[in-house]
C-alpha positions as CSV (number, residue, x, y, z in Angstrom):
1,M,-6.2,-15.3,25.8
2,S,-8.4,-15.5,22.8
3,L,-8.8,-12.8,20.1
4,P,-12.5,-12.1,20.9
5,L,-11.5,-11.5,24.6
6,I,-8.7,-9.2,23.6
7,L,-10.9,-7.3,21.1
8,G,-13.7,-7.1,23.6
9,A,-11.5,-5.1,25.9
10,L,-11.0,-2.4,23.2
11,P,-13.5,0.4,22.8
12,G,-16.4,-0.5,20.6
13,G,-18.5,-2.4,23.0
14,K,-19.9,-5.8,22.0
15,Y,-19.2,-5.0,18.4
16,A,-15.4,-4.5,18.9
17,V,-14.8,-8.0,17.6
18,Y,-16.1,-6.9,14.2
19,I,-15.0,-3.2,14.2
20,W,-11.3,-3.6,15.0
21,P,-10.5,-6.3,12.5
22,A,-12.4,-4.2,9.9
23,Y,-10.1,-1.3,10.7
24,G,-7.1,-3.6,10.4
25,V,-8.1,-4.8,7.0
26,T,-8.7,-1.3,5.9
27,V,-5.3,-0.1,7.1
28,L,-3.7,-3.1,5.3
29,G,-5.6,-2.3,2.1
30,F,-4.5,1.4,2.2
31,A,-0.9,0.3,2.9
32,W,-0.9,-2.1,0.0
33,M,-2.4,0.5,-2.4
34,T,0.2,3.1,-1.3
35,A,3.1,0.7,-1.6
36,D,1.9,-0.5,-5.0
37,T,1.5,3.0,-6.3
38,L,5.0,4.0,-5.1
39,V,6.6,0.9,-6.7
40,R,4.8,1.5,-10.0
41,A,5.9,5.2,-10.0
42,W,9.5,4.2,-9.3
43,R,9.5,1.7,-12.1
44,W,7.8,4.2,-14.5
45,R,10.4,6.9,-13.6
46,R,13.3,4.5,-14.1
47,K,11.9,3.4,-17.5
48,A,11.3,7.0,-18.6
49,Q,14.8,8.0,-17.6
50,A,16.3,5.0,-19.5
51,Q,14.3,6.0,-22.6
52,E,15.4,9.6,-22.3
53,A,19.0,8.5,-22.0
54,M,18.6,6.3,-25.1
55,R,17.1,9.2,-27.1
56,Q,20.0,11.5,-26.1
57,T,22.7,9.0,-27.0
58,S,21.2,7.9,-30.3
59,P,22.4,9.8,-33.4
60,Q,20.1,12.5,-34.7
61,S,18.9,12.0,-38.3
């Protein structure tokens, strides 16, 4: 079975070959952006907590 034959069976008529891959690329893009945002937030939080811990353990002048 070829990809155009499989995609042609999905709703979308004769344009299904173009519509469904576009949906797939869009979903992958959103997944990438979400994962990237979560990883950056996790790193930022970890860095902020480390800086806060350093500030609390350093002697006050």
